[in-house]
C-alpha positions in Angstrom: -145.8 28.0 -13.4 -143.8 27.5 -10.5 -140.5 28.8 -9.6 -138.1 25.9 -8.6 -136.9 25.6 -4.9 -133.4 27.6 -4.3 -130.6 25.6 -4.2 -128.9 27.3 -1.6 -129.2 25.8 1.5 -129.0 27.8 5.0 -126.0 27.9 6.2 -125.1 26.3 9.5 -122.1 27.9 10.4 -121.9 31.8 11.7 -118.9 33.4 10.5 -116.5 34.6 11.7 -115.8 31.9 14.9 -115.2 32.8 17.8 -113.2 30.7 20.4 -113.0 32.5 24.0 -110.9 31.6 26.9 -111.3 33.8 30.4 -111.9 36.8 29.5 -110.1 36.7 25.6 -111.8 36.0 22.5 -110.2 35.6 19.3 -111.8 35.4 16.0 -111.4 33.5 13.3 -112.6 34.8 9.5 -113.3 33.0 6.4 -112.4 34.3 2.9 -112.7 32.8 -0.5 -109.8 33.1 -2.4 -109.6 34.0 -6.2 -109.2 30.3 -7.2 -113.0 29.5 -5.2 -111.2 27.6 -2.2 -111.5 28.9 1.3 -109.0 30.2 3.4 -108.9 30.8 7.3 -107.6 34.1 9.1 -107.2 34.1 12.8 -107.5 37.7 14.2 -103.9 37.9 16.0 -103.6 41.3 18.6 -100.8 39.4 20.6 -98.3 42.4 19.0 -98.1 46.2 18.4 -100.9 45.8 15.3 -103.7 43.5 14.6 -102.4 40.9 11.9 -104.1 38.0 9.9 -102.3 34.5 10.8 -103.6 32.4 7.3 -104.5 28.9 7.9 -105.5 26.1 5.2 -107.9 24.2 6.9 -110.5 25.4 9.7 -109.2 22.8 11.8 -105.8 24.3 11.7 -107.1 27.9 12.4 -109.1 26.6 15.3 -106.3 25.1 16.6 -104.8 28.1 16.2 -107.3 29.9 17.8 -106.9 28.1 20.8 -103.0 28.4 21.1 -103.6 32.0 21.3 -106.6 32.7 23.1 -104.8 30.9 26.0 -101.3 32.8 25.5 -103.3 36.0 25.8 -105.6 34.8 28.3 -102.1 33.7 30.8 -100.6 36.9 30.0 -103.6 39.0 30.9 -104.0 36.9 34.1 -100.3 37.5 34.7 -100.6 41.1 34.4 -103.1 41.6 37.2 -101.4 39.6 39.6 -97.8 41.6 39.2 -96.3 42.6 42.2 -95.7 46.4 43.1 -91.5 45.3 42.5 -92.5 43.6 38.8 -94.9 46.7 38.0 -92.0 49.2 38.5 -89.5 46.6 36.5 -92.1 46.9 34.0 -92.4 50.5 33.6 -88.5 51.2 33.4 -88.4 48.6 30.8 -90.9 50.9 29.0 -88.9 54.4 29.9 -85.7 52.6 28.3 -87.0 51.5 25.5 -89.5 54.6 24.2 -86.3 56.7 22.9 -85.6 54.3 20.3 -89.4 53.5 19.5 -89.2 49.7 20.4 -92.2 48.6 22.4 -91.0 45.7 25.2 -92.9 43.0 22.9 -90.6 43.5 19.8 -87.7 44.0 22.0 -88.4 40.9 24.2 -89.0 38.7 21.0 -86.3 39.7 19.3 -83.8 39.0 22.3 -85.2 35.4 22.2 -85.1 34.9 18.8 -80.8 36.0 19.1 -80.4 34.0 21.8 -81.6 31.1 20.3 -79.2 32.0 17.4 -76.0 32.1 19.4 -76.6 30.3 22.8 -76.5 33.5 25.3 -77.3 36.7 25.8 -73.2 37.7 26.4 -72.8 36.2 22.7 -75.7 38.1 21.3 -74.2 41.6 23.0 -70.9 40.6 21.1 -72.2 39.1 17.6 -74.0 42.7 17.7 -70.7 44.1 18.1 -69.1 42.6 16.1 -71.6 43.5 13.0 -71.4 46.9 13.5 -67.7 46.9 13.2 -68.5 45.1 10.3 -70.8 47.0 8.8 -69.8 50.8 9.6 -69.1 53.1 6.9 -66.0 53.1 5.5 -64.0 56.1 2.7 -62.6 53.5 -0.2 -59.3 54.6 -0.3 -56.2 53.4 -2.7 -52.8 51.8 -0.8 -51.1 54.0 -2.9 -53.2 57.1 -1.7 -52.9 56.4 2.2 -49.2 55.7 1.6 -48.8 59.3 0.1 -51.0 60.2 3.4 -49.6 58.6 6.1 -45.9 59.5 4.7 -47.0 63.7 4.7 -48.2 63.1 8.2 -45.2 61.7 9.6 -43.2 64.2 7.9 -45.4 67.2 9.3 -45.0 65.6 13.1 -41.1 65.8 12.1 -40.1 62.7 11.5 -36.0 61.9 10.8 -35.0 61.8 7.2 -33.9 58.5 8.0 -37.2 57.2 9.4 -39.3 58.5 6.4 -36.8 56.7 3.6 -37.0 53.4 5.2 -40.6 53.8 6.2 -41.4 54.9 2.5 -38.9 52.6 1.2 -40.9 49.4 2.9 -44.5 51.0 1.8 -44.0 52.0 -1.5 -42.9 47.7 -1.9 -46.1 46.9 -0.1 -48.3 49.5 -2.5 -47.2 48.1 -5.4 -48.4 44.7 -4.2 -51.2 46.0 -3.3 -53.0 48.1 -6.4 -56.6 48.3 -4.3 -58.7 49.5 -1.9 -56.9 49.0 1.2 -60.4 47.9 2.9 -60.6 45.2 1.2 -57.0 43.4 2.2 -57.2 40.5 4.6 -54.9 38.7 6.6 -53.9 35.6 4.0 -53.1 38.4 1.5 -50.5 39.8 3.4 -49.1 36.5 5.0 -48.6 35.7 1.2 -47.2 39.1 0.3 -44.6 38.8 3.5 -44.0 35.1 3.2 -42.8 35.4 -0.7 -40.7 38.6 -0.1 -37.7 38.1 -1.7 -34.5 40.3 -1.8 -33.3 41.4 -5.2 -30.5 38.6 -5.5 -33.7 36.0 -5.1 -32.8 35.1 -1.5 -35.3 35.4 1.3 -36.3 38.0 3.4 -34.3 37.7 6.9 -36.0 37.2 10.2 -35.4 40.8 11.1 -36.5 42.0 7.6 -39.7 39.7 7.5 -40.9 41.8 11.1 -39.4 45.2 10.2 -42.2 44.7 6.9 -45.0 43.7 9.5 -44.2 46.4 11.9 -44.4 48.9 8.8 -47.9 47.4 7.4 -49.2 47.4 11.0 -48.3 50.8 11.1 -49.8 51.7 7.7 -53.3 49.5 8.8 -53.9 51.5 12.3 -53.3 54.6 10.4 -55.9 53.8 7.7 -58.6 52.7 10.4 -58.1 55.9 12.1 -59.2 58.2 9.1 -61.9 55.7 8.4 -60.2 53.7 5.1 -60.6 50.1 7.0 -62.3 48.5 9.3 -60.2 46.2 11.4 -55.8 45.7 10.7 -55.6 42.5 9.0 -51.8 42.2 10.5 -52.6 41.7 13.3 -53.1 37.7 12.6 -50.4 37.5 10.9 -47.6 35.5 11.9 -44.2 36.9 13.9 -41.2 35.2 12.8 -38.8 34.8 16.3 -35.6 36.7 16.0 -33.4 34.6 19.2 -31.2 36.7 21.1 -27.7 36.7 19.9 -28.5 35.6 16.8 -26.7 37.6 13.8 -25.5 37.4 10.9 -22.1 38.3 9.6 -20.1 37.4 6.5 -16.9 35.8 6.2 -13.8 37.0 5.0 -14.4 35.6 1.5 -17.8 37.0 1.4 -16.6 40.7 2.1 -14.3 40.6 -0.1 -16.8 39.4 -2.8 -18.6 42.2 -2.1 -16.4 44.6 -2.3 -14.9 43.7 -5.4 -18.4 44.2 -6.9 -19.1 47.0 -5.2 -19.2 50.3 -7.5 -16.5 53.0 -6.8 -19.1 55.3 -4.9 -20.8 52.3 -2.8 -17.6 50.9 -2.1 -15.6 53.2 0.8 -19.6 52.6 2.0 -19.2 49.0 2.6 -15.4 49.3 3.4 -16.3 52.0 6.5 -19.0 49.7 7.8 -17.2 45.9 7.8 -13.8 47.5 9.2 -14.7 50.6 11.4 -18.2 49.1 12.1 -20.5 52.2 11.7 -24.1 51.6 11.2 -25.8 52.2 7.6 -27.4 55.4 9.0 -24.0 56.9 10.3 -22.3 56.3 7.5 -25.0 57.8 5.3 -24.4 61.0 7.3 -20.2 60.9 7.6 -18.6 63.5 5.7 -14.8 62.8 4.2 -13.6 65.5 6.8 -14.3 62.9 9.4 -12.2 60.6 8.2 -8.6 61.2 9.3 -6.0 58.8 7.2 -2.9 60.4 8.5 -4.0 60.0 12.3 -5.6 56.8 11.4 -9.2 57.6 13.2 -12.9 58.3 12.1 -15.0 61.4 14.1 -18.4 59.7 14.5 -20.0 63.1 15.8 -23.2 63.6 17.9 -25.1 65.1 14.5 -24.0 61.8 13.5 -24.0 58.7 15.6 -27.4 57.1 16.3 -27.1 57.7 20.2 -26.2 60.9 19.6 -22.8 61.1 21.4 -19.7 61.5 19.9 -17.1 58.3 19.2 -13.5 58.3 17.9 -13.3 54.6 15.6 -9.7 53.4 15.0 -8.6 52.9 10.9 -7.3 49.7 10.4 -4.5 49.0 7.9 -6.6 47.2 5.2 -9.7 50.1 5.8 -6.6 52.8 5.1 -6.0 50.5 2.2 -9.3 50.8 0.7 -9.8 54.4 1.8 -6.6 55.7 0.6 -7.5 56.6 -3.3 -10.6 58.6 -1.9 -8.3 61.0 -0.1 -8.9 64.1 -2.0 -12.8 63.4 -1.5 -14.9 66.6 -0.2 -18.4 66.2 1.1 -20.4 63.5 2.0 -19.3 60.1 1.7 -22.9 58.9 0.4 -23.6 61.1 -1.5 -26.8 59.3 -2.6 -30.0 58.9 -1.2 -31.4 56.6 1.6 -33.0 54.9 -1.0 -30.3 54.6 -3.4 -28.8 53.4 -0.8 -30.7 50.3 -0.1 -30.6 49.5 -3.7 -26.8 50.1 -3.9 -26.4 47.6 -0.9 -29.3 44.9 -3.0 -27.3 45.4 -6.3 -23.7 44.8 -4.9 -24.9 41.4 -3.1 -26.7 40.7 -6.4 -23.3 40.8 -8.5 -21.4 39.5 -5.8 -23.6 36.3 -5.7 -23.9 36.8 -1.8 -26.8 36.8 0.3 -27.2 40.8 1.4 -27.6 40.3 5.4 -29.0 42.9 7.3 -27.1 45.3 9.8 -24.3 41.7 8.8 -21.0 44.3 7.9 -21.2 46.2 12.2 -22.5 42.8 13.2 -19.1 41.2 11.2 -16.8 44.1 12.6 -18.0 44.0 16.5 -17.4 39.8 16.0 -14.0 40.4 14.3 -13.1 42.7 16.4 -13.9 41.0 19.5 -12.0 38.1 18.8 -9.3 40.3 18.1 -9.0 42.4 21.0 -10.6 40.7 23.1 -12.2 43.6 25.1 -15.6 44.3 25.2 -15.6 47.5 26.7 -12.8 48.5 23.7 -15.2 47.3 21.2 -18.5 48.8 22.4 -16.4 52.0 22.7 -15.9 51.8 19.3 -19.4 50.6 17.8 -21.0 53.2 20.3 -22.8 50.5 22.6 -22.7 49.0 25.5 -20.0 46.3 26.7 -23.1 44.1 28.1 -24.1 44.4 24.7 -21.5 43.2 22.6 -20.5 40.4 25.4 -24.1 39.0 24.7 -24.5 39.2 21.1 -20.4 38.7 19.3 -18.6 36.8 22.2 -17.3 33.9 20.5 -19.3 33.9 17.1 -16.0 33.7 15.6 -12.4 32.3 16.2 -8.9 34.9 16.5 -7.5 33.2 13.4 -10.9 34.5 11.5 -10.6 37.7 12.5 -6.8 37.9 11.3 -8.7 36.8 8.3 -11.3 39.5 7.7 -8.6 42.7 8.9 -6.4 41.6 5.9 -9.0 41.5 3.0 -7.2 44.3 1.0 -7.4 45.7 -2.4 -5.2 44.2 -4.7 -4.1 46.9 -6.5 -1.7 50.1 -5.5 -3.5 52.9 -3.5 -2.8 55.0 -6.6 -5.4 53.2 -8.7 -9.1 52.9 -8.1 -9.8 49.4 -6.6 -11.4 47.3 -8.8 -10.8 43.6 -6.4 -10.4 42.3 -3.5 -8.7 39.2 -2.0 -9.2 37.9 1.5 -5.5 36.8 2.6 
């Protein structure tokens, strides 16, 4: 019995196929897929290691192999025709890349890809630096913990008690608003916090207070960056509010009368001394009752009390003497509370009086009304512990002499032997 002839036809093709250009030969392999179809793979030696580029059809594979063979042949031709200078440059590039474990081919391919994405080489470098900054390792730390660490460092470096109190007061407000890791805070959140800040009486912060809080927040983030708790400082691009020279806030005689009427007995002397003697808040906090001579009618602001560390003598006006008369037997410090307590007393008094608390407005008011009263910048400068130039530049013509008469006529409406509980602006 004859056997049937085999149905398998003789292959008229030999695999792998080869595409040769010059001295370069590229091979094409055919493999059967699990689904029974053929896939065509081009052996690619252009990189550091051989790889197989897969193609769906033989025609696609032949086209890719031809393109690859031309590229490799051209590369060989260039290599053979390199000048001495080009050979030195090539060797230098290889040596530069060697410590990084990167081949020249990989480096060039990466650079080309990055430049295509960003436009030019300088842009690629900038993008790489930005990536590095944004992806460096930071330690997650809560805002409140960073605040505590900053205050501790400032204290250890000898910062003044007044400065520490102001710093603590502002930073505690910030940490209350941001109960999260400091590295997660964005510019828009800080901007919204500053824009929304208000005094206890509901009024918005003055421009100076806005910038003061911004300055403290900026300090906090710089501290956090230096210690690896944050990548960048979101306060850098927060809006600054311009404060014009000479644009100072003062109280009217009616407003100061309201504040004095609502101040409690411990805080009332502080308001009166600020308004009618022009002492700074920090100076009032350090002032002692023995520095106030109601008989000779002057306040001695010692070098240890004055901001400028220079002693000065401030006269006591008639209305200030009336406000302080009932305190003549007091001893110790004029303000016995803390600096934070001083801030809170300011806000509480303003809220009770229905008057906005204006930053430094007591001292500004004294300087303005006193200049209108005396018409002497030199005299007011001596009493305020400033220069005549500052007094003249900031306080001249803010008020009229008639307003000064009303300011220094604000007196308690009860006898001196009774604790003042109300005030009038005559």
